[in-house]
N, C-alpha and C positions, 0 to 999 in steps of 0.2 A: 814056753816059746819065749827065747831071749829077744830083748828091745835092741833093735839096731838104730843107731844114731845116724841121721843123714845130714849131712854137712856140705855146704858150697863155698867155693870162694869167689869172691868179684874182685879182679884186677882194678888196681887205680884207674888204668887206661879205659876200661868199660865203664866206670862210674864217670869220669871226665866225658866219656860220649854222650851218656844218658842226660848228664846236665847241660852239655853242648845242645843236643838237638831239643830239649827243653826250652833252652832260650832261644833259640832259632824259631822254635814254633811261637813263642811268646812275641818275639820281635815282628814276625809276620802278621800275627794277629793285631798288634798296635799299630802297624804301619799300612794296613789293608786299604784304609780311606785314601792314602796318598797313592796306591798303586791305581786305584778305581779312578781317581782324578788323571793320572797320568795315561791310562788305558783310554779315556773318554778325551784327552786332548789330541791323542795319537789320532783316534777315528775323526775327530773334530777337522784336524789338520788334513787329512787326506781327503776329507770331502770337500772342503774350502779351496784347497790349492789348484784342482783343474779350472775353477770360475775364476779364480784369481787370475790365473795365467791368460785366460781368454780375455779377460776385461783389460788387461796390459797392453792388448794389441791397439785398443782404442784409447792409450794414454791415460788411463783410469789408474791412480795409485794402488797399490796392491794393499794397503792399510784401509783404505775407503772401500773396496770391493770385498775384503773379508769382514769388515763392520757390517758392511749391507746385507751380507750373505747371512751372517750369524743373526743380527737383529731381525732379519725377514723369517727365517726360520723358528726363531723365538716367539715371533708375533703369530705366525700360522698355529705354533702348539699350543699357545694360551688360547687363541680363538677355538680350536678344535676341543679342548677342554672345556672351555666354555659353552660351545655347542652341546656337548655331551650332557652336561647338566642343564641345559637350558637358561643360562644365563646371558642376558645381552650386555655386549661390551661396547 
């Protein structure tokens, strides 16, 4: 039975695309934390904006209402975690 050699050719463009996809995957992996923070910031801004708009009717500056909303939500989250583990705050 004669032995047949199998060969295949990879073009430079195909090799370039493989390297490019590999670099893209590496870049997304390295910047994933930034994307998570950006997504969290967008969610936080969409939650705070209606409350800040409502408080502007009463001449409360937007920065004060945003700080109040975020700090109040953070305090509630800390207290709920503490209550879960029976820690007195």
